[in-house]
KEKE-3310 file (N, C-alpha, C; in steps of 0.2 Angstrom, whole numbers, plus 5000, padded with zeros to 4 digits):
npx = (4864:4878:4879:4890:4903:4908:4919:4920:4931:4928:4915:4911:4904:4906:4909:4897:4887:4892:4890:4876:4871:4877:4872:4858:4859:4860:4872:4882:4886:4899:4904:4917:4921:4932:4929:4921:4908:4894:4896:4897:4909:4911:4902:4893:4888:4892:4882:4880:4872:4876:4879:4866:4858:4863:4859:4845:4845:4848:4838:4838:4836:4824:4824:4836:4836:4825:4823:4830:4836:4836:4848:4849:4859:4876:4888:4903:4913:4922:4935:4930:4917:4912:4905:4912:4909:4895:4887:4873:4859:4847:4832:4836:4849:4855:4858:4863:4866:4868:4867:4880:4878:4865:4865:4873:4866:4855:4860:4866:4854:4848:4858:4855:4842:4844:4851:4865:4879:4886:4900:4907:4921:4931:4945:4952:4968:4976:4976:4976:4980:4974:4962:4960:4958:4965:4961:4964:4963:4968:4960:4956:4949:4941:4936:4926:4929:4938:4936:4944:4938:4943:4947:4959:4970:4972:4973:4972:4976:4989:4995:4995:5005:5004:5002:5003:5003:5000:5003:4995:4997:4985:4970:4955:4941:4925:4908:4891:4879:4866:4851:4845:4832:4836:4845:4850:4840:4841:4853:4870:4887:4904:4916:4931:4947:4962:4972:4962:4947:4929:4915:4898:4882:4864:4857:4848:4831:4834:4848:4863:4877:4894:4911:4928:4943:4960:4978:4989:5000:4995:4994:4985:4973:4971:4974:4971:4962:4947:4949:4940:4941:4952:4947:4936:4944:4947:4935:4925:4911:4905:4901:4889:4887:4899:4899:4890:4896:4899:4902:4915:4924:4941:4951:4967:4976:4975:4974:4981:4978:4986:4985:4991:4983:4967:4965:4970:4973:4960:4957:4951:4951:4942:4934:4941:4952:4956:4957:4959:4957:4958:4944:4940:4931:4920:4917:4922:4916:4905:4911:4915:4904:4897:4906:4905:4892:4893:4903:4896:4886:4893:4898:4887:4884:4895:4909:4920:4934:4933:4923:4930:4939:4931:4924:4935:4940:4929:4927:4939:4946:4937:4938:4952:4953:4945:4953:4964:4958:4953:4965:4970:4960:4962:4976:4974:4967:4976:4989:4992:5002:5007:5009:5001:4988:4978:4973:4968:4953:4948:4954:4950:4936:4935:4940:4932:4920:4922:4916:4923:4931:4921:4915:4925:4927:4915:4915:4914:4902:4893:4894:4885:4879:4873:4872:4864:4869:4882:4899:4910)
npy = (4853:4852:4857:4871:4869:4874:4875:4879:4885:4886:4891:4903:4920:4926:4915:4907:4917:4918:4905:4903:4913:4908:4895:4899:4903:4892:4885:4871:4869:4866:4867:4867:4865:4868:4867:4857:4859:4870:4886:4903:4913:4926:4942:4954:4961:4974:4982:4989:4999:4993:4980:4976:4977:4966:4955:4957:4954:4941:4935:4933:4944:4947:4936:4937:4950:4951:4954:4965:4981:4996:5009:5027:5036:5037:5041:5049:5051:5060:5060:5069:5068:5075:5078:5072:5069:5065:5053:5052:5042:5035:5029:5027:5025:5014:5007:4995:4983:4967:4952:4941:4927:4926:4931:4921:4909:4912:4912:4900:4892:4897:4893:4879:4879:4882:4872:4869:4860:4856:4852:4848:4848:4847:4851:4862:4862:4866:4873:4872:4882:4877:4872:4863:4856:4852:4842:4841:4827:4821:4819:4824:4836:4842:4857:4869:4881:4887:4893:4903:4906:4906:4914:4926:4918:4910:4895:4892:4904:4904:4893:4896:4905:4919:4937:4947:4946:4956:4960:4970:4980:4981:4976:4968:4966:4958:4958:4953:4961:4960:4970:4985:4995:5008:5010:5018:5021:5018:5024:5023:5022:5028:5028:5038:5037:5042:5029:5019:5013:5012:5004:5005:4998:4997:4982:4970:4967:4961:4962:4972:4977:4977:4983:4983:4992:4992:4994:4981:4980:4985:4978:4977:4980:4971:4958:4941:4935:4945:4961:4971:4982:4989:4994:5002:5011:5020:5023:5028:5032:5023:5012:5005:4998:4991:4982:4973:4964:4948:4934:4936:4939:4938:4946:4947:4952:4961:4959:4964:4960:4960:4960:4959:4954:4946:4933:4918:4909:4897:4899:4909:4922:4927:4938:4940:4932:4938:4952:4956:4966:4979:4981:4994:5003:4995:4987:4976:4963:4968:4973:4960:4952:4959:4959:4945:4943:4952:4944:4933:4938:4942:4930:4925:4932:4932:4922:4912:4917:4930:4935:4934:4944:4956:4956:4958:4970:4979:4977:4977:4990:4997:4989:4991:5005:5005:4998:5007:5018:5012:5010:5023:5028:5019:5023:5036:5033:5024:5027:5040:5055:5056:5068:5076:5073:5080:5089:5081:5078:5090:5091:5078:5081:5091:5085:5074:5081:5085:5084:5077:5068:5061:5055:5046:5038:5031:5024:5010:5007:5013:5006:4997:4982:4974:4978:4983:4978:4968:4971:4973)
npz = (4914:4924:4941:4947:4958:4974:4987:5004:5016:5033:5044:5048:5049:5036:5028:5029:5024:5011:5007:5008:4999:4987:4986:4984:4972:4964:4966:4970:4986:4998:5015:5025:5042:5055:5069:5082:5083:5076:5080:5085:5090:5102:5106:5104:5088:5079:5067:5052:5039:5027:5031:5036:5024:5017:5025:5023:5009:5008:5015:5029:5038:5046:5055:5062:5068:5076:5089:5091:5096:5087:5084:5087:5090:5091:5102:5106:5120:5131:5145:5154:5153:5143:5127:5112:5099:5090:5081:5070:5066:5054:5046:5033:5035:5044:5061:5072:5086:5085:5094:5092:5091:5087:5074:5068:5070:5063:5050:5048:5048:5036:5027:5028:5023:5010:5005:5008:5011:5027:5035:5051:5062:5053:5047:5035:5028:5017:5001:4983:4969:4958:4961:4971:4988:5004:5018:5036:5040:5029:5018:5001:4990:4976:4967:4958:4963:4977:4993:5005:5020:5033:5044:5053:5055:5044:5037:5023:5017:5021:5016:5002:5003:5003:5007:5022:5039:5053:5069:5081:5095:5103:5112:5117:5129:5128:5130:5133:5143:5156:5154:5162:5170:5171:5160:5145:5131:5113:5112:5109:5116:5117:5128:5132:5140:5143:5137:5137:5132:5133:5126:5125:5121:5117:5113:5113:5119:5131:5133:5134:5124:5128:5126:5130:5128:5126:5128:5124:5132:5144:5158:5169:5163:5152:5156:5161:5176:5172:5177:5186:5195:5189:5178:5183:5190:5180:5174:5184:5183:5176:5184:5187:5175:5173:5184:5180:5172:5168:5162:5150:5135:5130:5118:5116:5107:5092:5074:5058:5042:5027:5009:4993:4983:4983:4978:4970:4956:4956:4969:4982:4995:5009:5020:5037:5034:5022:5024:5038:5053:5066:5077:5077:5069:5069:5058:5053:5051:5044:5032:5028:5026:5016:5006:5003:4998:4987:4979:4977:4968:4957:4953:4948:4937:4929:4922:4931:4932:4928:4936:4949:4947:4945:4957:4966:4961:4964:4978:4986:4987:4996:5007:5010:5012:5024:5033:5033:5040:5051:5057:5059:5068:5079:5082:5087:5098:5106:5104:5105:5109:5126:5132:5126:5128:5134:5125:5116:5115:5109:5097:5091:5091:5082:5071:5068:5065:5053:5036:5026:5033:5040:5029:5025:5036:5035:5024:5021:5027:5019:5007:4996:4990:4975:4962:4947:4935:4928:4932:4920)
capx = (4871:4880:4880:4896:4904:4912:4921:4922:4934:4926:4908:4909:4899:4907:4908:4890:4884:4893:4887:4869:4870:4878:4867:4852:4860:4860:4878:4883:4891:4901:4907:4921:4922:4936:4926:4917:4901:4893:4895:4900:4913:4910:4897:4889:4890:4890:4879:4878:4867:4879:4877:4859:4856:4865:4855:4839:4845:4848:4833:4839:4836:4819:4826:4842:4835:4818:4823:4835:4834:4840:4851:4849:4865:4883:4891:4910:4913:4929:4935:4927:4910:4910:4903:4917:4906:4889:4884:4866:4856:4840:4829:4840:4856:4853:4864:4861:4871:4865:4871:4883:4875:4859:4866:4876:4861:4850:4864:4866:4847:4848:4862:4851:4836:4847:4854:4872:4881:4891:4904:4911:4927:4934:4949:4956:4975:4979:4973:4980:4977:4970:4955:4960:4959:4966:4959:4969:4963:4971:4956:4957:4943:4942:4930:4927:4931:4939:4936:4947:4935:4945:4950:4965:4976:4970:4977:4972:4980:4996:4997:4996:5011:5003:4999:5006:4999:5003:5000:4995:4997:4979:4966:4948:4936:4919:4902:4884:4877:4859:4849:4841:4827:4839:4849:4848:4838:4843:4860:4877:4892:4911:4920:4938:4951:4969:4973:4957:4940:4923:4909:4891:4876:4859:4857:4841:4827:4837:4855:4867:4884:4900:4918:4933:4949:4966:4985:4991:5005:4992:4993:4979:4967:4970:4976:4965:4955:4945:4950:4935:4944:4956:4943:4933:4948:4947:4928:4920:4904:4901:4901:4883:4888:4905:4897:4885:4900:4900:4906:4917:4929:4947:4956:4973:4980:4971:4978:4979:4980:4987:4986:4990:4977:4963:4964:4976:4970:4953:4956:4950:4951:4936:4933:4947:4958:4959:4958:4958:4958:4955:4937:4939:4925:4914:4916:4926:4910:4901:4914:4916:4898:4896:4910:4903:4887:4896:4906:4890:4883:4898:4899:4880:4884:4901:4913:4924:4940:4930:4919:4934:4943:4927:4923:4941:4940:4924:4927:4946:4947:4933:4942:4959:4951:4942:4959:4968:4955:4953:4972:4970:4956:4966:4981:4971:4965:4981:4996:4992:5007:5005:5010:4996:4981:4974:4970:4965:4946:4946:4956:4945:4930:4935:4941:4925:4915:4923:4912:4927:4933:4915:4914:4931:4926:4909:4916:4911:4895:4889:4894:4879:4879:4866:4872:4859:4872:4888:4905:4913)
capy = (4855:4851:4863:4873:4867:4878:4872:4885:4883:4891:4892:4910:4924:4927:4909:4906:4921:4916:4898:4904:4917:4904:4890:4902:4904:4885:4882:4865:4872:4862:4871:4863:4869:4865:4866:4852:4861:4876:4891:4909:4916:4933:4944:4958:4962:4981:4980:4996:4999:4988:4973:4975:4976:4959:4951:4957:4951:4933:4932:4932:4950:4947:4932:4939:4956:4951:4957:4970:4989:5001:5015:5033:5040:5034:5046:5048:5054:5061:5058:5074:5067:5080:5075:5074:5068:5061:5051:5051:5036:5036:5023:5026:5024:5011:5004:4991:4978:4960:4946:4937:4920:4926:4931:4915:4904:4913:4911:4892:4890:4899:4888:4873:4879:4883:4865:4869:4854:4858:4847:4850:4844:4846:4857:4863:4864:4869:4874:4873:4887:4873:4871:4857:4858:4846:4842:4838:4820:4818:4819:4830:4838:4847:4861:4874:4887:4886:4900:4903:4910:4903:4919:4929:4913:4906:4889:4892:4909:4902:4888:4900:4910:4926:4941:4949:4946:4961:4960:4977:4980:4983:4971:4970:4962:4960:4954:4955:4961:4961:4977:4987:5000:5014:5010:5022:5017:5021:5028:5019:5027:5026:5033:5038:5040:5040:5024:5015:5015:5007:5005:5002:4999:4993:4976:4967:4969:4958:4963:4978:4975:4981:4981:4987:4991:4995:4992:4974:4981:4987:4972:4978:4981:4966:4952:4937:4936:4952:4966:4976:4987:4992:4998:5007:5017:5024:5025:5027:5034:5017:5007:5001:4994:4986:4977:4968:4960:4941:4931:4940:4936:4943:4946:4951:4956:4961:4958:4966:4956:4964:4956:4963:4951:4941:4927:4915:4904:4896:4900:4916:4923:4931:4940:4941:4929:4943:4959:4957:4973:4980:4982:5001:5006:4991:4986:4970:4958:4971:4972:4953:4949:4963:4956:4938:4944:4954:4939:4928:4941:4942:4923:4924:4936:4931:4916:4912:4921:4937:4937:4936:4950:4961:4957:4961:4977:4982:4977:4978:4997:4998:4985:4994:5011:5004:4996:5013:5022:5009:5011:5030:5028:5016:5027:5041:5030:5020:5029:5048:5057:5057:5075:5080:5070:5086:5093:5076:5079:5095:5089:5073:5084:5095:5081:5070:5086:5086:5080:5072:5063:5057:5050:5041:5033:5027:5021:5003:5007:5016:5002:4993:4977:4973:4982:4980:4975:4965:4975:4968)
capz = (4915:4931:4945:4949:4965:4978:4994:5008:5023:5038:5044:5051:5046:5029:5025:5029:5020:5004:5006:5007:4993:4981:4985:4982:4965:4962:4966:4975:4991:5004:5020:5030:5048:5060:5076:5083:5082:5073:5085:5084:5096:5103:5110:5100:5081:5076:5061:5049:5034:5022:5033:5036:5017:5015:5028:5020:5003:5008:5018:5036:5042:5051:5061:5065:5071:5078:5096:5091:5096:5083:5088:5084:5091:5093:5105:5109:5127:5134:5152:5158:5151:5137:5120:5107:5093:5089:5074:5070:5061:5051:5043:5027:5037:5051:5065:5078:5088:5085:5097:5086:5091:5084:5067:5066:5070:5057:5044:5048:5046:5029:5023:5028:5019:5003:5003:5009:5015:5031:5039:5056:5064:5047:5046:5029:5029:5012:4995:4977:4964:4953:4964:4976:4995:5008:5025:5041:5040:5023:5012:4996:4986:4970:4966:4953:4967:4984:4997:5012:5025:5039:5049:5053:5055:5039:5034:5016:5015:5023:5011:4996:5004:5001:5012:5028:5046:5057:5076:5084:5103:5106:5112:5120:5132:5125:5133:5133:5150:5156:5154:5168:5168:5170:5154:5140:5125:5107:5112:5110:5118:5118:5133:5132:5146:5142:5132:5138:5130:5135:5122:5127:5116:5117:5109:5112:5125:5137:5134:5131:5122:5130:5124:5134:5124:5129:5125:5126:5137:5150:5161:5173:5159:5148:5159:5164:5174:5171:5183:5186:5198:5185:5173:5187:5191:5174:5172:5190:5182:5173:5189:5186:5169:5174:5189:5177:5168:5171:5157:5144:5130:5129:5113:5119:5102:5086:5068:5052:5036:5020:5003:4986:4979:4987:4974:4966:4952:4958:4976:4984:5002:5011:5027:5040:5030:5017:5026:5045:5055:5072:5076:5079:5066:5069:5051:5050:5049:5039:5025:5026:5023:5010:5001:5002:4994:4980:4976:4974:4963:4952:4950:4945:4931:4925:4923:4938:4932:4927:4942:4954:4945:4946:4964:4970:4959:4968:4986:4989:4989:5002:5013:5011:5016:5030:5037:5035:5044:5058:5061:5061:5074:5084:5084:5091:5105:5109:5102:5106:5114:5132:5134:5122:5129:5136:5119:5111:5114:5105:5090:5088:5090:5076:5065:5067:5063:5046:5032:5023:5038:5041:5023:5025:5041:5034:5017:5021:5029:5013:5001:4995:4985:4972:4956:4942:4929:4930:4930:4915)
cpx = (4872:4881:4888:4897:4909:4913:4923:4925:4932:4918:4907:4904:4900:4906:4901:4886:4885:4890:4880:4868:4872:4874:4860:4853:4862:4867:4878:4889:4892:4905:4911:4923:4926:4934:4922:4909:4900:4892:4899:4903:4912:4904:4892:4892:4888:4888:4876:4873:4870:4877:4870:4856:4858:4861:4848:4839:4845:4843:4833:4838:4830:4821:4831:4841:4828:4818:4828:4833:4839:4842:4850:4855:4870:4887:4898:4911:4920:4929:4932:4919:4908:4909:4908:4914:4900:4887:4877:4864:4849:4838:4833:4847:4856:4859:4861:4867:4867:4869:4873:4880:4869:4860:4869:4871:4856:4854:4865:4859:4846:4852:4858:4845:4838:4850:4862:4874:4887:4894:4908:4917:4931:4939:4953:4963:4979:4975:4978:4977:4973:4963:4955:4961:4960:4964:4965:4969:4965:4967:4957:4950:4944:4935:4931:4930:4932:4939:4939:4943:4937:4949:4957:4971:4975:4975:4978:4976:4988:4999:4998:5003:5010:5001:5004:5002:5003:5000:5000:4994:4991:4975:4959:4945:4929:4913:4895:4882:4869:4857:4845:4837:4831:4844:4846:4845:4840:4849:4865:4882:4899:4914:4927:4941:4958:4969:4968:4951:4935:4917:4903:4886:4871:4859:4850:4837:4830:4844:4858:4874:4889:4907:4922:4940:4954:4972:4986:4996:5002:4989:4986:4973:4966:4973:4971:4967:4953:4945:4945:4937:4948:4952:4938:4937:4948:4940:4923:4913:4901:4901:4895:4884:4894:4903:4892:4889:4901:4905:4909:4923:4935:4950:4962:4977:4975:4976:4976:4982:4980:4989:4986:4984:4974:4962:4970:4973:4962:4952:4956:4949:4945:4936:4940:4953:4961:4960:4956:4960:4956:4948:4935:4933:4919:4912:4919:4921:4906:4904:4914:4910:4895:4900:4908:4897:4889:4899:4901:4887:4887:4898:4892:4880:4890:4904:4917:4930:4937:4927:4924:4938:4938:4925:4929:4941:4935:4925:4934:4947:4943:4936:4948:4958:4949:4948:4963:4964:4954:4960:4973:4966:4960:4972:4979:4969:4971:4988:4997:4998:5004:5004:5004:4989:4976:4970:4967:4957:4944:4948:4952:4938:4930:4936:4935:4920:4916:4919:4917:4929:4927:4914:4919:4929:4920:4909:4913:4904:4890:4890:4888:4880:4873:4866:4868:4863:4879:4894:4909:4920)
cpy = (4854:4857:4865:4871:4872:4875:4879:4882:4888:4892:4898:4914:4925:4921:4907:4910:4920:4910:4899:4907:4912:4898:4893:4903:4898:4883:4876:4868:4867:4867:4866:4867:4865:4863:4860:4853:4868:4881:4897:4912:4924:4935:4948:4960:4969:4980:4987:4994:4993:4981:4971:4973:4969:4954:4951:4953:4944:4930:4930:4938:4949:4942:4934:4946:4956:4954:4963:4977:4993:5007:5021:5037:5036:5040:5044:5053:5054:5060:5063:5073:5072:5076:5077:5074:5064:5059:5049:5045:5037:5029:5022:5024:5021:5008:5001:4986:4972:4955:4942:4930:4920:4927:4924:4910:4905:4911:4903:4889:4892:4895:4881:4873:4879:4876:4865:4863:4857:4853:4850:4845:4842:4852:4857:4865:4867:4869:4875:4878:4883:4871:4865:4859:4851:4847:4839:4831:4817:4818:4825:4830:4843:4850:4866:4881:4885:4893:4898:4908:4908:4908:4922:4924:4908:4901:4890:4898:4907:4897:4891:4904:4917:4930:4942:4949:4951:4961:4967:4976:4982:4976:4973:4965:4964:4955:4957:4955:4962:4969:4978:4993:5007:5015:5015:5018:5021:5024:5023:5024:5024:5031:5032:5040:5037:5035:5018:5017:5010:5009:5002:5004:4995:4988:4974:4970:4966:4960:4970:4974:4980:4979:4986:4986:4995:4992:4985:4975:4983:4981:4972:4977:4974:4959:4948:4936:4943:4956:4972:4982:4992:4997:5003:5013:5022:5027:5024:5028:5028:5011:5002:4996:4989:4981:4972:4963:4953:4937:4936:4937:4941:4941:4950:4955:4956:4961:4962:4962:4960:4959:4960:4960:4946:4934:4925:4909:4903:4896:4908:4916:4928:4932:4942:4938:4934:4950:4960:4963:4973:4982:4990:5004:5001:4988:4979:4965:4962:4971:4965:4950:4953:4960:4949:4939:4947:4949:4934:4931:4941:4935:4922:4927:4934:4924:4917:4917:4929:4939:4938:4942:4956:4962:4960:4969:4982:4983:4979:4986:4999:4995:4989:5001:5010:5002:5002:5017:5019:5010:5018:5031:5025:5019:5033:5039:5027:5023:5037:5050:5059:5064:5079:5077:5075:5089:5088:5077:5084:5094:5083:5076:5088:5091:5077:5075:5087:5082:5075:5067:5058:5052:5045:5036:5029:5024:5014:5003:5009:5011:4997:4988:4977:4977:4979:4976:4973:4970:4970:4972)
cpz = (4923:4935:4946:4956:4968:4985:4998:5015:5028:5038:5049:5048:5039:5025:5024:5024:5012:5002:5004:5000:4987:4980:4982:4974:4961:4961:4971:4980:4997:5008:5024:5036:5053:5067:5076:5082:5079:5079:5083:5090:5096:5106:5105:5093:5079:5069:5058:5043:5029:5025:5034:5029:5015:5019:5025:5013:5003:5012:5026:5041:5048:5057:5065:5070:5075:5085:5097:5092:5092:5086:5084:5085:5093:5096:5108:5114:5130:5142:5157:5157:5146:5131:5115:5100:5093:5082:5074:5064:5060:5049:5036:5029:5044:5054:5071:5080:5089:5089:5091:5085:5087:5076:5064:5065:5064:5050:5043:5045:5038:5025:5022:5023:5011:5001:5004:5013:5020:5035:5045:5058:5058:5045:5039:5031:5023:5006:4989:4972:4959:4955:4968:4983:4999:5015:5030:5041:5034:5017:5008:4992:4981:4969:4960:4956:4974:4987:5004:5016:5032:5044:5048:5052:5050:5036:5026:5014:5016:5018:5004:4997:5001:5007:5018:5034:5050:5064:5078:5092:5106:5107:5116:5124:5129:5129:5132:5141:5150:5157:5160:5166:5167:5164:5149:5134:5119:5106:5113:5112:5118:5122:5132:5138:5145:5136:5133:5135:5132:5130:5125:5122:5118:5112:5108:5118:5131:5138:5131:5129:5125:5128:5128:5130:5127:5125:5128:5132:5144:5153:5165:5169:5155:5150:5162:5171:5174:5177:5183:5189:5194:5180:5177:5189:5186:5172:5178:5188:5178:5178:5188:5180:5170:5179:5186:5173:5171:5167:5151:5141:5129:5122:5114:5114:5096:5080:5062:5047:5030:5015:4997:4982:4984:4984:4971:4963:4954:4966:4978:4992:5004:5019:5030:5037:5025:5019:5034:5048:5062:5072:5078:5076:5066:5062:5048:5048:5043:5032:5023:5022:5017:5004:4999:4997:4987:4976:4973:4968:4956:4949:4947:4938:4926:4926:4929:4938:4932:4933:4948:4953:4947:4953:4968:4968:4963:4975:4989:4991:4995:5008:5015:5014:5023:5035:5038:5040:5051:5061:5063:5068:5080:5087:5088:5098:5109:5108:5103:5111:5121:5134:5131:5123:5131:5131:5114:5110:5109:5098:5087:5087:5083:5070:5063:5064:5055:5041:5028:5027:5039:5035:5023:5030:5040:5027:5017:5022:5023:5007:5001:4989:4981:4965:4951:4937:4932:4928:4926:4912)
residu = (UNK:UNK:UNK:UNK:UNK:UNK:UNK:UNK:UNK:UNK:UNK:UNK:UNK:UNK:UNK:UNK:UNK:UNK:UNK:UNK:UNK:UNK:UNK:UNK:UNK:UNK:UNK:UNK:UNK:UNK:UNK:UNK:UNK:UNK:UNK:UNK:UNK:UNK:UNK:UNK:UNK:UNK:UNK:UNK:UNK:UNK:UNK:UNK:UNK:UNK:UNK:UNK:UNK:UNK:UNK:UNK:UNK:UNK:UNK:UNK:UNK:UNK:UNK:UNK:UNK:UNK:UNK:UNK:UNK:UNK:UNK:UNK:UNK:UNK:UNK:UNK:UNK:UNK:UNK:UNK:UNK:UNK:UNK:UNK:UNK:UNK:UNK:UNK:UNK:UNK:UNK:UNK:UNK:UNK:UNK:UNK:UNK:UNK:UNK:UNK:UNK:UNK:UNK:UNK:UNK:UNK:UNK:UNK:UNK:UNK:UNK:UNK:UNK:UNK:UNK:UNK:UNK:UNK:UNK:UNK:UNK:UNK:UNK:UNK:UNK:UNK:UNK:UNK:UNK:UNK:UNK:UNK:UNK:UNK:UNK:UNK:UNK:UNK:UNK:UNK:UNK:UNK:UNK:UNK:UNK:UNK:UNK:UNK:UNK:UNK:UNK:UNK:UNK:UNK:UNK:UNK:UNK:UNK:UNK:UNK:UNK:UNK:UNK:UNK:UNK:UNK:UNK:UNK:UNK:UNK:UNK:UNK:UNK:UNK:UNK:UNK:UNK:UNK:UNK:UNK:UNK:UNK:UNK:UNK:UNK:UNK:UNK:UNK:UNK:UNK:UNK:UNK:UNK:UNK:UNK:UNK:UNK:UNK:UNK:UNK:UNK:UNK:UNK:UNK:UNK:UNK:UNK:UNK:UNK:UNK:UNK:UNK:UNK:UNK:UNK:UNK:UNK:UNK:UNK:UNK:UNK:UNK:UNK:UNK:UNK:UNK:UNK:UNK:UNK:UNK:UNK:UNK:UNK:UNK:UNK:UNK:UNK:UNK:UNK:UNK:UNK:UNK:UNK:UNK:UNK:UNK:UNK:UNK:UNK:UNK:UNK:UNK:UNK:UNK:UNK:UNK:UNK:UNK:UNK:UNK:UNK:UNK:UNK:UNK:UNK:UNK:UNK:UNK:UNK:UNK:UNK:UNK:UNK:UNK:UNK:UNK:UNK:UNK:UNK:UNK:UNK:UNK:UNK:UNK:UNK:UNK:UNK:UNK:UNK:UNK:UNK:UNK:UNK:UNK:UNK:UNK:UNK:UNK:UNK:UNK:UNK:UNK:UNK:UNK:UNK:UNK:UNK:UNK:UNK:UNK:UNK:UNK:UNK:UNK:UNK:UNK:UNK:UNK:UNK:UNK:UNK:UNK:UNK:UNK:UNK:UNK:UNK:UNK:UNK:UNK:UNK:UNK:UNK:UNK:UNK:UNK:UNK:UNK:UNK:UNK:UNK:UNK:UNK:UNK:UNK:UNK:UNK:UNK:UNK:UNK:UNK:UNK:UNK:UNK:UNK:UNK:UNK:UNK:UNK:UNK:UNK:UNK:UNK:UNK:UNK:UNK:UNK:UNK:UNK:UNK:UNK:UNK:UNK:UNK:UNK:UNK)
# end
């Protein structure tokens, strides 16, 4: 019997995860990547239990996390250095920050071991629900399934004329900085002051991960080149950290992608192409790779139409809730009434201490793929 064939647009984290998982299940997998080379853009990847379980399942955990320091506490700190909330982690609920390039390289090698074919400098421009995809150079290909894992600006999604892309007026700088002896171990922090935030977390033995978020309209904070003095004015106690920033990446705007359905015929959307969101909860990639593995499992158990329905039924509520709570978190950070900023720490502390709020914020982190039976 001939293998089923899937074409995946995009060699990012979700596309590579799905490609690996399907090839391991004896699918013929072709990935088209528009960039000239395989590379991952960005600095650190917040990775919670759901994402770590995925890496374990497809056999890349050891390689991706070999130099990573696992985190025991994630602390939210107000402008007076008071603790608003602390999230604890255990061996059953793990959390770490992996350099994105390390995860990406591990996934590329996993794809190669599994027999996935990857072609670079090959941009997909459209897909048809019948299962046909067209490339920028005019070539067309047909497969049993087409996957658009080509990001928030997805050509595949746009060609299907589905979904809404909404820009929000927030952005961030992100970087890996060298570690020094005085740095804390095991503790990640997010510092708040007015509408700016700085997150700092251990990553590997060599690096810490830092992100600096603010409103797009905050020209001093989010205009190139990086303005250290602007951030020092808000966070003078973090001078040692800020002085270590050398190369950093700016995302001046974040996007939310809203779809009524992630699929149309034999085309499905994955990752940011399906449910892009602000990185406020650190779960964009986690939801994406969890969704990729869940899709592979459903395709192993069911025919394509049923598998797509089951996958969407299982994963979309999790992604939808994560988007909602990401927006709420972002609104608390960037849209809080100026005259009420003085009472924000107390309100956030009380809210974050609620078990119901904690459960909502961790919806995605608690989702684990690998159901023993197919959902039918």
